[in-house]
mmCIF file of the N, C-alpha and C atoms, coordinates in Angstrom:
data_MODEL
# 
_entry.id   MODEL 
# 
loop_
_atom_site.group_PDB 
_atom_site.id 
_atom_site.type_symbol 
_atom_site.label_atom_id 
_atom_site.label_alt_id 
_atom_site.label_comp_id 
_atom_site.label_asym_id 
_atom_site.label_entity_id 
_atom_site.label_seq_id 
_atom_site.pdbx_PDB_ins_code 
_atom_site.Cartn_x 
_atom_site.Cartn_y 
_atom_site.Cartn_z 
_atom_site.occupancy 
_atom_site.B_iso_or_equiv 
_atom_site.pdbx_formal_charge 
_atom_site.auth_seq_id 
_atom_site.auth_comp_id 
_atom_site.auth_asym_id 
_atom_site.auth_atom_id 
_atom_site.pdbx_PDB_model_num 
ATOM 1   N N  . MET A 1 1  ? 87.075 114.685 45.278 1.00 0.00 ? 1  MET A N  1 
ATOM 2   C CA . MET A 1 1  ? 85.715 115.177 45.146 1.00 0.00 ? 1  MET A CA 1 
ATOM 3   C C  . MET A 1 1  ? 84.704 114.045 45.122 1.00 0.00 ? 1  MET A C  1 
ATOM 4   N N  . GLY A 1 2  ? 85.156 112.823 44.773 1.00 0.00 ? 2  GLY A N  1 
ATOM 5   C CA . GLY A 1 2  ? 84.245 111.702 44.728 1.00 0.00 ? 2  GLY A CA 1 
ATOM 6   C C  . GLY A 1 2  ? 84.836 110.553 43.957 1.00 0.00 ? 2  GLY A C  1 
ATOM 7   N N  . ALA A 1 3  ? 83.991 109.583 43.648 1.00 0.00 ? 3  ALA A N  1 
ATOM 8   C CA . ALA A 1 3  ? 84.444 108.404 42.910 1.00 0.00 ? 3  ALA A CA 1 
ATOM 9   C C  . ALA A 1 3  ? 83.301 107.848 42.077 1.00 0.00 ? 3  ALA A C  1 
ATOM 10  N N  . ILE A 1 4  ? 83.684 107.195 40.986 1.00 0.00 ? 4  ILE A N  1 
ATOM 11  C CA . ILE A 1 4  ? 82.724 106.496 40.148 1.00 0.00 ? 4  ILE A CA 1 
ATOM 12  C C  . ILE A 1 4  ? 83.300 105.141 39.798 1.00 0.00 ? 4  ILE A C  1 
ATOM 13  N N  . VAL A 1 5  ? 82.438 104.134 39.809 1.00 0.00 ? 5  VAL A N  1 
ATOM 14  C CA . VAL A 1 5  ? 82.805 102.797 39.365 1.00 0.00 ? 5  VAL A CA 1 
ATOM 15  C C  . VAL A 1 5  ? 81.890 102.446 38.199 1.00 0.00 ? 5  VAL A C  1 
ATOM 16  N N  . VAL A 1 6  ? 82.498 101.972 37.120 1.00 0.00 ? 6  VAL A N  1 
ATOM 17  C CA . VAL A 1 6  ? 81.747 101.461 35.965 1.00 0.00 ? 6  VAL A CA 1 
ATOM 18  C C  . VAL A 1 6  ? 82.268 100.047 35.755 1.00 0.00 ? 6  VAL A C  1 
ATOM 19  N N  . GLN A 1 7  ? 81.410 99.062  36.031 1.00 0.00 ? 7  GLN A N  1 
ATOM 20  C CA . GLN A 1 7  ? 81.866 97.677  35.917 1.00 0.00 ? 7  GLN A CA 1 
ATOM 21  C C  . GLN A 1 7  ? 80.828 96.811  35.240 1.00 0.00 ? 7  GLN A C  1 
ATOM 22  N N  . ALA A 1 8  ? 81.080 95.558  35.170 1.00 0.00 ? 8  ALA A N  1 
ATOM 23  C CA . ALA A 1 8  ? 80.352 94.525  34.424 1.00 0.00 ? 8  ALA A CA 1 
ATOM 24  C C  . ALA A 1 8  ? 80.980 94.504  33.040 1.00 0.00 ? 8  ALA A C  1 
ATOM 25  N N  . MET A 1 9  ? 80.431 95.207  32.072 1.00 0.00 ? 9  MET A N  1 
ATOM 26  C CA . MET A 1 9  ? 81.055 95.367  30.752 1.00 0.00 ? 9  MET A CA 1 
ATOM 27  C C  . MET A 1 9  ? 81.586 96.791  30.698 1.00 0.00 ? 9  MET A C  1 
ATOM 28  N N  . SER A 1 10 ? 82.624 97.059  31.449 1.00 0.00 ? 10 SER A N  1 
ATOM 29  C CA . SER A 1 10 ? 83.143 98.405  31.686 1.00 0.00 ? 10 SER A CA 1 
ATOM 30  C C  . SER A 1 10 ? 83.160 99.266  30.425 1.00 0.00 ? 10 SER A C  1 
ATOM 31  N N  . ASN A 1 11 ? 82.785 100.532 30.596 1.00 0.00 ? 11 ASN A N  1 
ATOM 32  C CA . ASN A 1 11 ? 82.682 101.475 29.496 1.00 0.00 ? 11 ASN A CA 1 
ATOM 33  C C  . ASN A 1 11 ? 83.494 102.719 29.845 1.00 0.00 ? 11 ASN A C  1 
ATOM 34  N N  . ASN A 1 12 ? 84.632 102.901 29.168 1.00 0.00 ? 12 ASN A N  1 
ATOM 35  C CA . ASN A 1 12 ? 85.512 104.032 29.479 1.00 0.00 ? 12 ASN A CA 1 
ATOM 36  C C  . ASN A 1 12 ? 84.839 105.374 29.283 1.00 0.00 ? 12 ASN A C  1 
ATOM 37  N N  . GLN A 1 13 ? 83.997 105.496 28.253 1.00 0.00 ? 13 GLN A N  1 
ATOM 38  C CA . GLN A 1 13 ? 83.328 106.777 28.015 1.00 0.00 ? 13 GLN A CA 1 
ATOM 39  C C  . GLN A 1 13 ? 82.374 107.112 29.154 1.00 0.00 ? 13 GLN A C  1 
ATOM 40  N N  . ALA A 1 14 ? 81.702 106.117 29.697 1.00 0.00 ? 14 ALA A N  1 
ATOM 41  C CA . ALA A 1 14 ? 80.812 106.349 30.835 1.00 0.00 ? 14 ALA A CA 1 
ATOM 42  C C  . ALA A 1 14 ? 81.628 106.815 32.039 1.00 0.00 ? 14 ALA A C  1 
ATOM 43  N N  . GLY A 1 15 ? 82.756 106.174 32.267 1.00 0.00 ? 15 GLY A N  1 
ATOM 44  C CA . GLY A 1 15 ? 83.617 106.578 33.378 1.00 0.00 ? 15 GLY A CA 1 
ATOM 45  C C  . GLY A 1 15 ? 84.119 108.004 33.232 1.00 0.00 ? 15 GLY A C  1 
ATOM 46  N N  . GLU A 1 16 ? 84.551 108.350 32.019 1.00 0.00 ? 16 GLU A N  1 
ATOM 47  C CA . GLU A 1 16 ? 85.038 109.709 31.767 1.00 0.00 ? 16 GLU A CA 1 
ATOM 48  C C  . GLU A 1 16 ? 83.930 110.739 31.962 1.00 0.00 ? 16 GLU A C  1 
ATOM 49  N N  . LYS A 1 17 ? 82.734 110.427 31.469 1.00 0.00 ? 17 LYS A N  1 
ATOM 50  C CA . LYS A 1 17 ? 81.588 111.336 31.640 1.00 0.00 ? 17 LYS A CA 1 
ATOM 51  C C  . LYS A 1 17 ? 81.282 111.512 33.122 1.00 0.00 ? 17 LYS A C  1 
ATOM 52  N N  . GLY A 1 18 ? 81.301 110.414 33.867 1.00 0.00 ? 18 GLY A N  1 
ATOM 53  C CA . GLY A 1 18 ? 81.044 110.488 35.304 1.00 0.00 ? 18 GLY A CA 1 
ATOM 54  C C  . GLY A 1 18 ? 82.063 111.352 36.033 1.00 0.00 ? 18 GLY A C  1 
ATOM 55  N N  . VAL A 1 19 ? 83.334 111.199 35.700 1.00 0.00 ? 19 VAL A N  1 
ATOM 56  C CA . VAL A 1 19 ? 84.385 112.026 36.329 1.00 0.00 ? 19 VAL A CA 1 
ATOM 57  C C  . VAL A 1 19 ? 84.157 113.497 36.021 1.00 0.00 ? 19 VAL A C  1 
ATOM 58  N N  . GLN A 1 20 ? 83.853 113.822 34.767 1.00 0.00 ? 20 GLN A N  1 
ATOM 59  C CA . GLN A 1 20 ? 83.578 115.221 34.405 1.00 0.00 ? 20 GLN A CA 1 
ATOM 60  C C  . GLN A 1 20 ? 82.425 115.776 35.235 1.00 0.00 ? 20 GLN A C  1 
ATOM 61  N N  . MET A 1 21 ? 81.391 114.968 35.419 1.00 0.00 ? 21 MET A N  1 
ATOM 62  C CA . MET A 1 21 ? 80.220 115.432 36.161 1.00 0.00 ? 21 MET A CA 1 
ATOM 63  C C  . MET A 1 21 ? 80.526 115.558 37.660 1.00 0.00 ? 21 MET A C  1 
ATOM 64  N N  . ILE A 1 22 ? 81.356 114.665 38.191 1.00 0.00 ? 22 ILE A N  1 
ATOM 65  C CA . ILE A 1 22 ? 81.779 114.800 39.592 1.00 0.00 ? 22 ILE A CA 1 
ATOM 66  C C  . ILE A 1 22 ? 82.542 116.107 39.767 1.00 0.00 ? 22 ILE A C  1 
ATOM 67  N N  . LEU A 1 23 ? 83.463 116.397 38.851 1.00 0.00 ? 23 LEU A N  1 
ATOM 68  C CA . LEU A 1 23 ? 84.246 117.634 38.939 1.00 0.00 ? 23 LEU A CA 1 
ATOM 69  C C  . LEU A 1 23 ? 83.375 118.883 38.814 1.00 0.00 ? 23 LEU A C  1 
ATOM 70  N N  . ALA A 1 24 ? 82.232 118.752 38.137 1.00 0.00 ? 24 ALA A N  1 
ATOM 71  C CA . ALA A 1 24 ? 81.284 119.868 38.011 1.00 0.00 ? 24 ALA A CA 1 
ATOM 72  C C  . ALA A 1 24 ? 80.310 119.912 39.193 1.00 0.00 ? 24 ALA A C  1 
ATOM 73  N N  . GLU A 1 25 ? 80.551 119.055 40.201 1.00 0.00 ? 25 GLU A N  1 
ATOM 74  C CA . GLU A 1 25 ? 79.740 118.994 41.424 1.00 0.00 ? 25 GLU A CA 1 
ATOM 75  C C  . GLU A 1 25 ? 78.285 118.621 41.157 1.00 0.00 ? 25 GLU A C  1 
ATOM 76  N N  . THR A 1 26 ? 78.079 117.771 40.161 1.00 0.00 ? 26 THR A N  1 
ATOM 77  C CA . THR A 1 26 ? 76.749 117.255 39.849 1.00 0.00 ? 26 THR A CA 1 
ATOM 78  C C  . THR A 1 26 ? 76.374 116.198 40.885 1.00 0.00 ? 26 THR A C  1 
ATOM 79  N N  . SER A 1 27 ? 75.101 116.087 41.193 1.00 0.00 ? 27 SER A N  1 
ATOM 80  C CA . SER A 1 27 ? 74.677 115.100 42.189 1.00 0.00 ? 27 SER A CA 1 
ATOM 81  C C  . SER A 1 27 ? 74.815 113.682 41.632 1.00 0.00 ? 27 SER A C  1 
ATOM 82  N N  . PRO A 1 28 ? 75.055 112.701 42.507 1.00 0.00 ? 28 PRO A N  1 
ATOM 83  C CA . PRO A 1 28 ? 75.128 111.313 42.047 1.00 0.00 ? 28 PRO A CA 1 
ATOM 84  C C  . PRO A 1 28 ? 73.875 110.864 41.291 1.00 0.00 ? 28 PRO A C  1 
ATOM 85  N N  . GLU A 1 29 ? 72.711 111.295 41.720 1.00 0.00 ? 29 GLU A N  1 
ATOM 86  C CA . GLU A 1 29 ? 71.481 110.924 41.022 1.00 0.00 ? 29 GLU A CA 1 
ATOM 87  C C  . GLU A 1 29 ? 71.484 111.444 39.583 1.00 0.00 ? 29 GLU A C  1 
ATOM 88  N N  . GLN A 1 30 ? 71.906 112.688 39.390 1.00 0.00 ? 30 GLN A N  1 
ATOM 89  C CA . GLN A 1 30 ? 71.961 113.254 38.036 1.00 0.00 ? 30 GLN A CA 1 
ATOM 90  C C  . GLN A 1 30 ? 73.014 112.555 37.188 1.00 0.00 ? 30 GLN A C  1 
ATOM 91  N N  . ILE A 1 31 ? 74.115 112.145 37.810 1.00 0.00 ? 31 ILE A N  1 
ATOM 92  C CA . ILE A 1 31 ? 75.168 111.436 37.081 1.00 0.00 ? 31 ILE A CA 1 
ATOM 93  C C  . ILE A 1 31 ? 74.645 110.086 36.610 1.00 0.00 ? 31 ILE A C  1 
ATOM 94  N N  . ILE A 1 32 ? 73.991 109.344 37.492 1.00 0.00 ? 32 ILE A N  1 
ATOM 95  C CA . ILE A 1 32 ? 73.417 108.054 37.112 1.00 0.00 ? 32 ILE A CA 1 
ATOM 96  C C  . ILE A 1 32 ? 72.413 108.238 35.974 1.00 0.00 ? 32 ILE A C  1 
ATOM 97  N N  . GLN A 1 33 ? 71.576 109.254 36.078 1.00 0.00 ? 33 GLN A N  1 
ATOM 98  C CA . GLN A 1 33 ? 70.601 109.514 35.014 1.00 0.00 ? 33 GLN A CA 1 
ATOM 99  C C  . GLN A 1 33 ? 71.304 109.744 33.681 1.00 0.00 ? 33 GLN A C  1 
ATOM 100 N N  . ALA A 1 34 ? 72.376 110.529 33.685 1.00 0.00 ? 34 ALA A N  1 
ATOM 101 C CA . ALA A 1 34 ? 73.115 110.814 32.451 1.00 0.00 ? 34 ALA A CA 1 
ATOM 102 C C  . ALA A 1 34 ? 73.762 109.543 31.898 1.00 0.00 ? 34 ALA A C  1 
ATOM 103 N N  . LEU A 1 35 ? 74.286 108.689 32.766 1.00 0.00 ? 35 LEU A N  1 
ATOM 104 C CA . LEU A 1 35 ? 74.967 107.476 32.324 1.00 0.00 ? 35 LEU A CA 1 
ATOM 105 C C  . LEU A 1 35 ? 74.000 106.403 31.844 1.00 0.00 ? 35 LEU A C  1 
ATOM 106 N N  . ARG A 1 36 ? 72.726 106.575 32.094 1.00 0.00 ? 36 ARG A N  1 
ATOM 107 C CA . ARG A 1 36 ? 71.732 105.636 31.584 1.00 0.00 ? 36 ARG A CA 1 
ATOM 108 C C  . ARG A 1 36 ? 71.349 105.937 30.137 1.00 0.00 ? 36 ARG A C  1 
ATOM 109 N N  . ASP A 1 37 ? 71.986 106.934 29.533 1.00 0.00 ? 37 ASP A N  1 
ATOM 110 C CA . ASP A 1 37 ? 71.791 107.222 28.110 1.00 0.00 ? 37 ASP A CA 1 
ATOM 111 C C  . ASP A 1 37 ? 72.265 106.007 27.311 1.00 0.00 ? 37 ASP A C  1 
ATOM 112 N N  . SER A 1 38 ? 71.555 105.657 26.271 1.00 0.00 ? 38 SER A N  1 
ATOM 113 C CA . SER A 1 38 ? 71.865 104.462 25.491 1.00 0.00 ? 38 SER A CA 1 
ATOM 114 C C  . SER A 1 38 ? 73.273 104.471 24.885 1.00 0.00 ? 38 SER A C  1 
ATOM 115 N N  . ILE A 1 39 ? 73.878 105.638 24.705 1.00 0.00 ? 39 ILE A N  1 
ATOM 116 C CA . ILE A 1 39 ? 75.232 105.679 24.135 1.00 0.00 ? 39 ILE A CA 1 
ATOM 117 C C  . ILE A 1 39 ? 76.255 104.982 25.038 1.00 0.00 ? 39 ILE A C  1 
ATOM 118 N N  . PHE A 1 40 ? 75.929 104.831 26.320 1.00 0.00 ? 40 PHE A N  1 
ATOM 119 C CA . PHE A 1 40 ? 76.833 104.182 27.269 1.00 0.00 ? 40 PHE A CA 1 
ATOM 120 C C  . PHE A 1 40 ? 76.503 102.707 27.489 1.00 0.00 ? 40 PHE A C  1 
ATOM 121 N N  . ASP A 1 41 ? 75.492 102.174 26.784 1.00 0.00 ? 41 ASP A N  1 
ATOM 122 C CA . ASP A 1 41 ? 75.080 100.770 26.916 1.00 0.00 ? 41 ASP A CA 1 
ATOM 123 C C  . ASP A 1 41 ? 74.809 100.417 28.391 1.00 0.00 ? 41 ASP A C  1 
ATOM 124 N N  . PRO A 1 42 ? 73.959 101.188 29.062 1.00 0.00 ? 42 PRO A N  1 
ATOM 125 C CA . PRO A 1 42 ? 73.780 101.039 30.504 1.00 0.00 ? 42 PRO A CA 1 
ATOM 126 C C  . PRO A 1 42 ? 73.218 99.694  30.954 1.00 0.00 ? 42 PRO A C  1 
ATOM 127 N N  . GLU A 1 43 ? 72.498 99.006  30.105 1.00 0.00 ? 43 GLU A N  1 
ATOM 128 C CA . GLU A 1 43 ? 71.921 97.733  30.542 1.00 0.00 ? 43 GLU A CA 1 
ATOM 129 C C  . GLU A 1 43 ? 72.978 96.641  30.707 1.00 0.00 ? 43 GLU A C  1 
ATOM 130 N N  . ARG A 1 44 ? 74.180 96.885  30.221 1.00 0.00 ? 44 ARG A N  1 
ATOM 131 C CA . ARG A 1 44 ? 75.296 95.945  30.404 1.00 0.00 ? 44 ARG A CA 1 
ATOM 132 C C  . ARG A 1 44 ? 76.301 96.459  31.442 1.00 0.00 ? 44 ARG A C  1 
ATOM 133 N N  . GLN A 1 45 ? 75.944 97.527  32.146 1.00 0.00 ? 45 GLN A N  1 
ATOM 134 C CA . GLN A 1 45 ? 76.856 98.168  33.093 1.00 0.00 ? 45 GLN A CA 1 
ATOM 135 C C  . GLN A 1 45 ? 76.314 98.111  34.517 1.00 0.00 ? 45 GLN A C  1 
ATOM 136 N N  . GLN A 1 46 ? 77.222 98.300  35.447 1.00 0.00 ? 46 GLN A N  1 
ATOM 137 C CA . GLN A 1 46 ? 76.844 98.590  36.825 1.00 0.00 ? 46 GLN A CA 1 
ATOM 138 C C  . GLN A 1 46 ? 77.613 99.843  37.219 1.00 0.00 ? 46 GLN A C  1 
ATOM 139 N N  . TYR A 1 47 ? 76.892 100.822 37.711 1.00 0.00 ? 47 TYR A N  1 
ATOM 140 C CA . TYR A 1 47 ? 77.481 102.106 38.086 1.00 0.00 ? 47 TYR A CA 1 
ATOM 141 C C  . TYR A 1 47 ? 77.343 102.328 39.590 1.00 0.00 ? 47 TYR A C  1 
ATOM 142 N N  . ALA A 1 48 ? 78.331 103.002 40.143 1.00 0.00 ? 48 ALA A N  1 
ATOM 143 C CA . ALA A 1 48 ? 78.262 103.481 41.529 1.00 0.00 ? 48 ALA A CA 1 
ATOM 144 C C  . ALA A 1 48 ? 78.900 104.861 41.554 1.00 0.00 ? 48 ALA A C  1 
ATOM 145 N N  . VAL A 1 49 ? 78.225 105.803 42.199 1.00 0.00 ? 49 VAL A N  1 
ATOM 146 C CA . VAL A 1 49 ? 78.737 107.171 42.279 1.00 0.00 ? 49 VAL A CA 1 
ATOM 147 C C  . VAL A 1 49 ? 78.600 107.656 43.718 1.00 0.00 ? 49 VAL A C  1 
ATOM 148 N N  . ILE A 1 50 ? 79.687 108.213 44.225 1.00 0.00 ? 50 ILE A N  1 
ATOM 149 C CA . ILE A 1 50 ? 79.686 108.819 45.551 1.00 0.00 ? 50 ILE A CA 1 
ATOM 150 C C  . ILE A 1 50 ? 80.520 110.096 45.471 1.00 0.00 ? 50 ILE A C  1 
ATOM 151 N N  . THR A 1 51 ? 80.026 111.163 46.085 1.00 0.00 ? 51 THR A N  1 
ATOM 152 C CA . THR A 1 51 ? 80.756 112.432 46.082 1.00 0.00 ? 51 THR A CA 1 
ATOM 153 C C  . THR A 1 51 ? 80.766 113.027 47.484 1.00 0.00 ? 51 THR A C  1 
ATOM 154 N N  . PHE A 1 52 ? 81.772 113.850 47.746 1.00 0.00 ? 52 PHE A N  1 
ATOM 155 C CA . PHE A 1 52 ? 81.848 114.498 49.052 1.00 0.00 ? 52 PHE A CA 1 
ATOM 156 C C  . PHE A 1 52 ? 80.728 115.516 49.240 1.00 0.00 ? 52 PHE A C  1 
ATOM 157 N N  . LYS A 1 53 ? 80.386 116.235 48.172 1.00 0.00 ? 53 LYS A N  1 
ATOM 158 C CA . LYS A 1 53 ? 79.338 117.252 48.285 1.00 0.00 ? 53 LYS A CA 1 
ATOM 159 C C  . LYS A 1 53 ? 77.989 116.629 48.634 1.00 0.00 ? 53 LYS A C  1 
ATOM 160 N N  . TYR A 1 54 ? 77.735 115.432 48.105 1.00 0.00 ? 54 TYR A N  1 
ATOM 161 C CA . TYR A 1 54 ? 76.474 114.722 48.354 1.00 0.00 ? 54 TYR A CA 1 
ATOM 162 C C  . TYR A 1 54 ? 76.766 113.413 49.087 1.00 0.00 ? 54 TYR A C  1 
ATOM 163 N N  . ILE A 1 55 ? 77.576 113.488 50.134 1.00 0.00 ? 55 ILE A N  1 
ATOM 164 C CA . ILE A 1 55 ? 78.065 112.302 50.835 1.00 0.00 ? 55 ILE A CA 1 
ATOM 165 C C  . ILE A 1 55 ? 76.933 111.413 51.359 1.00 0.00 ? 55 ILE A C  1 
ATOM 166 N N  . ASN A 1 56 ? 75.810 112.009 51.656 1.00 0.00 ? 56 ASN A N  1 
ATOM 167 C CA . ASN A 1 56 ? 74.680 111.232 52.189 1.00 0.00 ? 56 ASN A CA 1 
ATOM 168 C C  . ASN A 1 56 ? 73.769 110.690 51.093 1.00 0.00 ? 56 ASN A C  1 
ATOM 169 N N  . GLU A 1 57 ? 74.169 110.835 49.809 1.00 0.00 ? 57 GLU A N  1 
ATOM 170 C CA . GLU A 1 57 ? 73.330 110.416 48.695 1.00 0.00 ? 57 GLU A CA 1 
ATOM 171 C C  . GLU A 1 57 ? 74.082 109.581 47.651 1.00 0.00 ? 57 GLU A C  1 
ATOM 172 N N  . PRO A 1 58 ? 74.842 108.540 48.059 1.00 0.00 ? 58 PRO A N  1 
ATOM 173 C CA . PRO A 1 58 ? 75.479 107.718 47.036 1.00 0.00 ? 58 PRO A CA 1 
ATOM 174 C C  . PRO A 1 58 ? 74.413 107.015 46.193 1.00 0.00 ? 58 PRO A C  1 
ATOM 175 N N  . LYS A 1 59 ? 74.690 106.812 44.919 1.00 0.00 ? 59 LYS A N  1 
ATOM 176 C CA . LYS A 1 59 ? 73.703 106.191 44.029 1.00 0.00 ? 59 LYS A CA 1 
ATOM 177 C C  . LYS A 1 59 ? 74.350 105.060 43.243 1.00 0.00 ? 59 LYS A C  1 
ATOM 178 N N  . ILE A 1 60 ? 73.529 104.057 42.936 1.00 0.00 ? 60 ILE A N  1 
ATOM 179 C CA . ILE A 1 60 ? 73.977 102.927 42.136 1.00 0.00 ? 60 ILE A CA 1 
ATOM 180 C C  . ILE A 1 60 ? 72.937 102.607 41.078 1.00 0.00 ? 60 ILE A C  1 
ATOM 181 N N  . TYR A 1 61 ? 73.400 101.910 40.045 1.00 0.00 ? 61 TYR A N  1 
ATOM 182 C CA . TYR A 1 61 ? 72.490 101.417 39.012 1.00 0.00 ? 61 TYR A CA 1 
ATOM 183 C C  . TYR A 1 61 ? 73.085 100.123 38.468 1.00 0.00 ? 61 TYR A C  1 
ATOM 184 N N  . THR A 1 62 ? 72.252 99.114  38.325 1.00 0.00 ? 62 THR A N  1 
ATOM 185 C CA . THR A 1 62 ? 72.675 97.850  37.733 1.00 0.00 ? 62 THR A CA 1 
ATOM 186 C C  . THR A 1 62 ? 71.771 97.553  36.547 1.00 0.00 ? 62 THR A C  1 
ATOM 187 N N  . GLY A 1 63 ? 72.362 97.432  35.360 1.00 0.00 ? 63 GLY A N  1 
ATOM 188 C CA . GLY A 1 63 ? 71.608 97.168  34.142 1.00 0.00 ? 63 GLY A CA 1 
ATOM 189 C C  . GLY A 1 63 ? 70.980 95.785  34.130 1.00 0.00 ? 63 GLY A C  1 
ATOM 190 N N  . SER A 1 64 ? 69.923 95.644  33.368 1.00 0.00 ? 64 SER A N  1 
ATOM 191 C CA . SER A 1 64 ? 69.159 94.398  33.326 1.00 0.00 ? 64 SER A CA 1 
ATOM 192 C C  . SER A 1 64 ? 69.886 93.274  32.580 1.00 0.00 ? 64 SER A C  1 
ATOM 193 N N  . LEU A 1 65 ? 70.943 93.584  31.835 1.00 0.00 ? 65 LEU A N  1 
ATOM 194 C CA . LEU A 1 65 ? 71.662 92.564  31.077 1.00 0.00 ? 65 LEU A CA 1 
ATOM 195 C C  . LEU A 1 65 ? 72.998 92.182  31.715 1.00 0.00 ? 65 LEU A C  1 
ATOM 196 N N  . THR A 1 66 ? 73.181 92.513  32.987 1.00 0.00 ? 66 THR A N  1 
ATOM 197 C CA . THR A 1 66 ? 74.388 92.095  33.694 1.00 0.00 ? 66 THR A CA 1 
ATOM 198 C C  . THR A 1 66 ? 74.204 90.645  34.151 1.00 0.00 ? 66 THR A C  1 
ATOM 199 N N  . LYS A 1 67 ? 75.178 90.099  34.813 1.00 0.00 ? 67 LYS A N  1 
ATOM 200 C CA . LYS A 1 67 ? 75.124 88.706  35.271 1.00 0.00 ? 67 LYS A CA 1 
ATOM 201 C C  . LYS A 1 67 ? 73.901 88.454  36.146 1.00 0.00 ? 67 LYS A C  1 
ATOM 202 N N  . ALA A 1 68 ? 73.551 87.190  36.263 1.00 0.00 ? 68 ALA A N  1 
ATOM 203 C CA . ALA A 1 68 ? 72.339 86.801  36.997 1.00 0.00 ? 68 ALA A CA 1 
ATOM 204 C C  . ALA A 1 68 ? 72.365 87.249  38.456 1.00 0.00 ? 68 ALA A C  1 
ATOM 205 N N  . PHE A 1 69 ? 73.524 87.166  39.116 1.00 0.00 ? 69 PHE A N  1 
ATOM 206 C CA . PHE A 1 69 ? 73.609 87.621  40.495 1.00 0.00 ? 69 PHE A CA 1 
ATOM 207 C C  . PHE A 1 69 ? 74.305 88.961  40.503 1.00 0.00 ? 69 PHE A C  1 
ATOM 208 N N  . ASN A 1 70 ? 73.579 89.986  40.882 1.00 0.00 ? 70 ASN A N  1 
ATOM 209 C CA . ASN A 1 70 ? 74.160 91.324  40.926 1.00 0.00 ? 70 ASN A CA 1 
ATOM 210 C C  . ASN A 1 70 ? 73.426 92.133  41.983 1.00 0.00 ? 70 ASN A C  1 
ATOM 211 N N  . GLY A 1 71 ? 74.034 93.192  42.406 1.00 0.00 ? 71 GLY A N  1 
ATOM 212 C CA . GLY A 1 71 ? 73.372 94.062  43.365 1.00 0.00 ? 71 GLY A CA 1 
ATOM 213 C C  . GLY A 1 71 ? 74.337 95.043  43.985 1.00 0.00 ? 71 GLY A C  1 
ATOM 214 N N  . GLY A 1 72 ? 73.823 95.802  44.905 1.00 0.00 ? 72 GLY A N  1 
ATOM 215 C CA . GLY A 1 72 ? 74.636 96.790  45.579 1.00 0.00 ? 72 GLY A CA 1 
ATOM 216 C C  . GLY A 1 72 ? 73.912 97.345  46.785 1.00 0.00 ? 72 GLY A C  1 
ATOM 217 N N  . LEU A 1 73 ? 74.685 97.921  47.670 1.00 0.00 ? 73 LEU A N  1 
ATOM 218 C CA . LEU A 1 73 ? 74.155 98.553  48.878 1.00 0.00 ? 73 LEU A CA 1 
ATOM 219 C C  . LEU A 1 73 ? 74.799 99.920  49.023 1.00 0.00 ? 73 LEU A C  1 
ATOM 220 N N  . THR A 1 74 ? 74.048 100.868 49.552 1.00 0.00 ? 74 THR A N  1 
ATOM 221 C CA . THR A 1 74 ? 74.613 102.183 49.853 1.00 0.00 ? 74 THR A CA 1 
ATOM 222 C C  . THR A 1 74 ? 74.192 102.608 51.246 1.00 0.00 ? 74 THR A C  1 
ATOM 223 N N  . ASP A 1 75 ? 74.983 103.462 51.832 1.00 0.00 ? 75 ASP A N  1 
ATOM 224 C CA . ASP A 1 75 ? 74.682 104.094 53.110 1.00 0.00 ? 75 ASP A CA 1 
ATOM 225 C C  . ASP A 1 75 ? 75.472 105.395 53.123 1.00 0.00 ? 75 ASP A C  1 
ATOM 226 N N  . TYR A 1 76 ? 75.398 106.116 54.190 1.00 0.00 ? 76 TYR A N  1 
ATOM 227 C CA . TYR A 1 76 ? 76.087 107.404 54.293 1.00 0.00 ? 76 TYR A CA 1 
ATOM 228 C C  . TYR A 1 76 ? 77.568 107.234 53.955 1.00 0.00 ? 76 TYR A C  1 
ATOM 229 N N  . GLY A 1 77 ? 77.991 107.777 52.823 1.00 0.00 ? 77 GLY A N  1 
ATOM 230 C CA . GLY A 1 77 ? 79.385 107.766 52.422 1.00 0.00 ? 77 GLY A CA 1 
ATOM 231 C C  . GLY A 1 77 ? 79.928 106.428 51.973 1.00 0.00 ? 77 GLY A C  1 
ATOM 232 N N  . VAL A 1 78 ? 79.051 105.440 51.736 1.00 0.00 ? 78 VAL A N  1 
ATOM 233 C CA . VAL A 1 78 ? 79.512 104.093 51.372 1.00 0.00 ? 78 VAL A CA 1 
ATOM 234 C C  . VAL A 1 78 ? 78.687 103.557 50.211 1.00 0.00 ? 78 VAL A C  1 
ATOM 235 N N  . SER A 1 79 ? 79.346 102.854 49.310 1.00 0.00 ? 79 SER A N  1 
ATOM 236 C CA . SER A 1 79 ? 78.664 102.166 48.215 1.00 0.00 ? 79 SER A CA 1 
ATOM 237 C C  . SER A 1 79 ? 79.419 100.870 47.930 1.00 0.00 ? 79 SER A C  1 
ATOM 238 N N  . VAL A 1 80 ? 78.682 99.760  47.881 1.00 0.00 ? 80 VAL A N  1 
ATOM 239 C CA . VAL A 1 80 ? 79.287 98.447  47.617 1.00 0.00 ? 80 VAL A CA 1 
ATOM 240 C C  . VAL A 1 80 ? 78.498 97.795  46.498 1.00 0.00 ? 80 VAL A C  1 
ATOM 241 N N  . GLN A 1 81 ? 79.192 97.279  45.483 1.00 0.00 ? 81 GLN A N  1 
ATOM 242 C CA . GLN A 1 81 ? 78.566 96.615  44.342 1.00 0.00 ? 81 GLN A CA 1 
ATOM 243 C C  . GLN A 1 81 ? 79.104 95.215  44.193 1.00 0.00 ? 81 GLN A C  1 
ATOM 244 N N  . GLU A 1 82 ? 78.292 94.335  43.592 1.00 0.00 ? 82 GLU A N  1 
ATOM 245 C CA . GLU A 1 82 ? 78.732 92.983  43.329 1.00 0.00 ? 82 GLU A CA 1 
ATOM 246 C C  . GLU A 1 82 ? 78.112 92.470  42.033 1.00 0.00 ? 82 GLU A C  1 
ATOM 247 N N  . ILE A 1 83 ? 78.923 91.813  41.239 1.00 0.00 ? 83 ILE A N  1 
ATOM 248 C CA . ILE A 1 83 ? 78.477 91.127  40.026 1.00 0.00 ? 83 ILE A CA 1 
ATOM 249 C C  . ILE A 1 83 ? 79.184 89.775  40.031 1.00 0.00 ? 83 ILE A C  1 
ATOM 250 N N  . CYS A 1 84 ? 78.428 88.714  39.956 1.00 0.00 ? 84 CYS A N  1 
ATOM 251 C CA . CYS A 1 84 ? 79.018 87.359  39.898 1.00 0.00 ? 84 CYS A CA 1 
ATOM 252 C C  . CYS A 1 84 ? 78.497 86.633  38.694 1.00 0.00 ? 84 CYS A C  1 
# 
């Protein structure tokens, strides 16, 4: 149904929440919004979400407290993230 990546200072609860939302067919944008809740410490995380239902709308988020070089790119059905 899709995939989620939670990296930088990986947070298992954020990953689990993302999987639940993917299974509920939530849009990647709504999933990213939910994972930006402070309980998931989003400013230390980098998220990527892609789903088959919203294949043309992959979404990413990189927190402001991740490493100095960070970023990501998305396109139809593709999401690439980097933290150095």
